[in-house]
N, C-alpha and C positions, 0 to 999 in steps of 0.2 A: 587685425583686431585693433579697435581704437583703445588708446591708453586711458587709464582711469584719471579723472580730473582731480587736481589737488590745488589748494590755495596756499601760497607761501606767505608767511607773516613774519615781519621783522620789527620787534619792539625796540625800545631804547633800553639801555642798562637800568637796573633798579626795578623795584616792585610796583611803583605807582602806576606806570603805564603798562606793565606786563599783565597785571591782574585783570583789568577790564577787557584787554585783548583776548585773554584766555577765556573769559566768560562768553565773549562773542563766538570764539571758536567752538566752545562746548555746545552752544545752541545750533550752530551750523552742522555740527557732527550729529547731535542728538535728534534734531527735527528734520534734517535734510540729508543725512548720510553722506556728508561731504568730508573728504579727507583734508586734513590740515597739517602743514609742516612749519614749525617755528625755527627760524635761524636767528640766534641771539648773539649780538655783538658783546664783547667783554673786554675789559681792561684790567680785571682782577679775577681771582678765583671765584667762580660762582658761589653765592651764599647757600647755606643749608636750606633756607626758606625757598630760594629759587628752585634748587634741584628737587627738593621734596615735593613742591607743588607740581612741577612739570612731570615728574615720574608717576604722579597719582592720576594723570589724565586718561581718558578713554583710549582704547587701542587705535582709533582712527586719527588721533592727534599725536604726532611725533615731534621731536625737537633735536636740534643740534646747536651746541655752543660753538660759535666761530672762534678761530684762534685768538688767544689773548693778545691784546695790543699793549704797547708801552706808551704811556703818556708822560714820560719823565721830562719832556720838553715843555709841558703845559704848566704854567705857574700854579703853585698850591692854592692860591686864592682865586683861581679861575671860577667863573660862574657856571652853573649847571648847564645853561644853554650852550656854552662853549664846549664843555666836557662831552656832552651827549652828541653834539653835532660833529665834533672831531672824531669821536669814537665811531660813529656811523660812516663818516666819510672814509676813514682809514680801513674800514672793514669791507669796502667795496670789492677789492680783488678776491678775498676769500668768499664773499657772498656770490660773486660771479661763478666761481668754481663750484660752490655748493648747488647753485641753481642749475648749472649745466649738468651736474651729476643727477639731480632730481629729474631733469627733463629727459634723461635717457630711459627712465622707467615710468614716468607719469606725464600727463598733460597739464602743465602749469597754466592755469586759466586766469590767475590774478596774482599780483604782488601787493599785499597790504603793508603799508609802511607807517611807522610812527611819524608824527608831524614834524620831527626833526630829521627825517630821512629823505628829503626831497632830492638829494644828490644821487639817489638810486633810480630816479625816474628814467634816465637815459638807458641804464642797464635793463630795466624792465621792458622798455620798448624794443630794445635790440633782441631780447629773448621772446618777444611776442606775448608778454604777460602784462596786461594793462595795469598800471600803477594806481592804487587807491590810497588815500591818506586816512589813517585812523586817528580821530580826534577825541581823546579820552576826557577832554575838559568841556567847558560850556560852549553853547552856540554863540554866546557873547564874545568869547575869546576867538572863535572862528570868524565872526564878523569883523573883529578888530584885525585879525591876521590878513583877511582878504582885502581890507581897506588900507592896510598899513603903507603900501607903496605910495598911495595918494596922500595920506596924512604926512608922510615923511617929506614930501615936497612942499606941503602947505604950512606946516607949523614946526616950531622948535619946542621940544619937550622940557627944556630946562626950567621954565617957569612952572613950578609944580603946583601953584595955587589956581591955575586955570582949568577950565572944564574942557574935556575932549568929547566930541559928539561922534559916537560910533553908530553906523546905520542900524536901525531897529532896536537900539538899546538905550538904557538910561544914560544920561551924561555922567562921565566919570572924571573925578579930579585926576590931574596928571600924576600926582604922587601915588594914586591908587592903581596905576597901570603896572607897577612893579619896578624893581631896581634897574632893569635894562634900559628903561626909558629916561632914567636920570642922567645917562651919559650916551649921547648919540654917536660919540666917537669910540665907545667901548666895544670890545669884541662881542659881548652878549647881545647888544642891540644890533650889531652888524649881522650876526647870525640869524636873528629873528627876521630882519629885513630880507636877507638872502633867501630864506625859505619862503617868505610871503610872496616874493616876486616869482617863485617857481610853482606856486600852488595852482595856477591856471593850467599847468601842464598835466595835472592829475586827471584821472578818469572819473573820480568822484570822491566825496568826503563821507566817511562813516562816523557819525556824530553821536556821542553818548549822552543825549538829552532827549526830552520829549516836549510836546507843544505846551502842556499845562504849566511847565516850569518857566518857559521863555516864549510865550505866544507871539509877541511882536517880532522878536528876532527870527524865530523859525518861519513865521509867515513870510518874512522878507527873503530869507535864504532859500525857501522852497519855491519861490517864483523863478521861472526860467529867465535867465539873463544871458544874452549872447557872450560867449567867451568864458563863462563861469561854469565850472563842473557842477553836476547835481549834488545835492546833500541828502543823505539817508539818515534820518534821526532814529536810532535803534534803541535809545535809552528807555528806562534806566537799568543798565546792566550793572549789577553789583555782585560781589562775592557771595555765593549762595550759602557757604558754610566755611568753617575754619579747618576742615580736614586737610591734611598735607601741609600744615604750616611748620612742622618741625619743632613745635613748642612742647615744653614740659607739660604733659597731660595732667599731672598732679596739680600744678599751679592753675591750669585752665579750669579744672573741676572745682578747685577751692574758690576761685573768683565767682563762678556761677552759683556755688552752694551758698556763699555769703549773700548774694543777691536774693536767693530764695527766701532768706530770713527777713528781708526788708519789705516795708509796705509798698503797695502798688504805686508806681509813678513818683517815688520819693527820692530816687538816686540820680545824681548828675554824673555822667562819665566825663572825665577830663583827660584828653589824649590829643597829642599834636602830630600824629601820624608816624610813619616809619622813619622819616628823616628830620622831623622838627625837634629842635633843642632850644633851651633858654639859657640865659646867663645865670650865674650863681645868685646874684642879687634878685633877678626876676623870679627865680625859683622860690626864694624866700618870701617875696611879696605874694606870690600865688598861694603858697602854703598858708601864710597867715590870713590871707583873704578868705580862703576856704574855711579856715577855722572860725573867722569872724561871722561868716554867713550862717553858721549853725545848721547847714544843710547836709544831708547824707551824700557821700561822694565815693567814686572809684577813680583814683588818680594813677595814671600810667607814668611813672617817673623815670627819667633818663639822666645820665650824667650831663652836666652843663657844658655849654660851649660859649666861651667868652667873646667869640667873633660875632659878626652879624648873623642872626639866625638864618640857616640855610639847610638845604638837603645835604646829607652826608654821602656825597658821591665818591670821595676819597676815604678809604678805610682809616678809622682812627683807632690807634692801639692804646687802649686804656684798661687798667686793671682795677680801677676804682669801682665802688658800688654806688648806685644812685642815691641810696639812703644816706650816704656820708655827707650829702650836700643839703639835707633838710634841716630846718631850724631845730635846735636842741629841744627835745621833749615833744615835738609835734606829733609823732606817731602815737605816743602814749596818750597825749591829751585828746586826740580825736578817735581813739580806739572805740569801736562799737558803732559809731556813725560814719566812719571813714575807713576805706580800704586802700592802702598804698601798695601798688604792684610794680615791681621793677621791669622796665623795658617793654612789656607786651601783654595784651589781653586778647581774647577772641572777640574782636570788636563787633563783628556781625552778630554773634550770639548775645553779647551784652546789650546791644541796641535793641535786639528782639525781645529781651527779657521784660516781663510785665513791671518789674520794679524800677526800670530805667525811665526817668521822666524828663531828662535834659541831657545835652551834649555840649561841653565846652570844647571847641574844635578849631584847628588851624585853617579850616575851610578848604582842605584838599577836596577835589570834586568827588573822588570815590567816597570819602566820608560823608559829604553832603548827600549824595544819592542814597547811601545806606540809611541815613537819618530819614530821608523822605519815604523810602520803602517801608520803614518801621514806624513812621509817624512821631518822631522825636524832635521837639523844638531845640533851637541852637543858641549858644553864646558864640559869637564869631570873634576869633582872635587870630587873624592872619599873620603869617610869618614871612613867606618868601614866594617866589615865582608869581603865578597869577592869583594868588590867594586873596590879595586885597580887592581885586576885581570881583572875585567870588563873594567876598564879604559884602560888597555893595549889592550884588544880586540877591543874596539870601535875606538881607535886612531891608532893602528898599524896594526890590522887585518882587521877590517871592513872599516877603513879609513873614518869614518864619524864624527870624533871628533878631537878637539884640547884639549890637557890636560894642566891644570894649573901647573905652576912650583912653588914649595914651596921655600920661602926664607930661609936663614940660621937659622932664628929663628923658623922655622917650620910652619910659617904662609904664607898665600897667600897675598902679599902686594897689595895695591891699584893700583899701576902702572901695575902690572901683571893682575889684574882683568880687567882694562881698555884695555890692549893689547889683551887678548884672546876674550873679548866680541866684540871689533871692528873687529878682524880678522874674526870671524864667521859671523858677521852681514854685513860687507861691504868690506872685503878684497878679493883678488884673491883666497886665500886659502879657504875662506868661500864659494866661488862659486864652487870650486872643491868638497868640502864636501857636498854641496847641490845637485850637480849632482849625486854623488855616493849614497846619501841617497834616491834620487828619484828612482834610479835603484832598491834599496832594497825595497822601498815602492811597486813597481810593482811586485817584486818577492814575497813579503809578501801577496799581494792580490791574486797572482796565487796559493800560498800554501793554502790559506784559502777557495778558491772557490771549488765548487763541482768537485771532481776528482783530486784536488790538494793534495799535500803531507800531509798536516794537516788533511784534512777530510778523506783521505784514511787510515791513521794510526789510527784515532779515530774509524773508521768503523771496522777495524781489531780487536781492543780491545773490541768494543761493541759486536761483534760476539762471541768472546771468553767468555765474561762475561754473555751473555745470554744463552750460551749452558749449558747443564746439567753438574754439577760438578762431576768430577771423584773422587771416594773415595781415600783417602790418604792411603799410604802404612803403 
């Protein structure tokens, strides 16, 4: 009797890449009855959010946390590209063991890897499980990644005022490519280049975008090119709800209840994602700018980080409360038109709420897609990783955002905060952004419905992964 087909999925540590991969798995399970097993690399005790989310999934989706690694030899200031890549590389022996165990009871028809997981390609081929790369970010970033080995030979990235031309994309200032490109001798850049050189060995790319967002880029990537794996644009996959988040339900309900009492489209959500933090001084400028804007807001406040804004991949032990770092009297002065929430809100539900009319965001791709699906225009305030590239895309390409302007001191000053918030929430420019975002909302709905581009691409992959596996050469 033939063994049941199963797809093995390996995300990177952290929630940002796990959530869209889970949404993809849920659709494969729900619509195609395909079994999925997650193998999750770890370097710390899994968070409550991770475990709660994973245990809430349908029975066809199982998960295993790989043995916890030690990264004590990695410098505390290491960039996330290094941390994730090293974690996935060092997890290969335990991943091999886990996959061999799974292969004894199931037919592993594909290994879906995070885009930092290319070192597992050889293992996948040895086990006759074709490797696919899951790309939870933009097609723009995928085009850059595929083109990077050639770019690396042609140009030096140190001159940050120059434009970089990425095939099928808007030209991007080198400073907007992200911090790895500021130091071509640094580990973060070397890891990006390492993975980029190995992408041609993949069986295909599963890309969380869709044509209406990035038409020129995806038109180029979807053209067959010798030696380049095919691209499957399955987006926009976003978290459907906030169930299983492990959040205090009282706080969640209070936030939504507060929104119920606000006028339609009158509130701007201010949130920098699961890993985004600001300095103390920048928090103060943001607070006073929101106050100056005189607009209604929900602000998700976190304790500050005096280092360069980055994702919190190493656990920070702090007993401080985020409100301790707000300007004196701010909460009282803005009471009624502003709601300040510590650490977390049910973002998907807040963006879906009729009272929400804008989103000040760090431009993480999950957040951008949630905004598109719900038709909410953006204030783009990128912090780390590829978020500056995303800010270029949403403001200049998609034309659904206004981007903040940094002052000479590298901070976004209170007057600038007030300007961009008012522009999105009440200005003529804001009306244009809203009109464009509503068009994309309709396009997103069309992509997701039966027969749309997303469901069609997912069906194509499901058929491949349910078919008998061909023996490797």
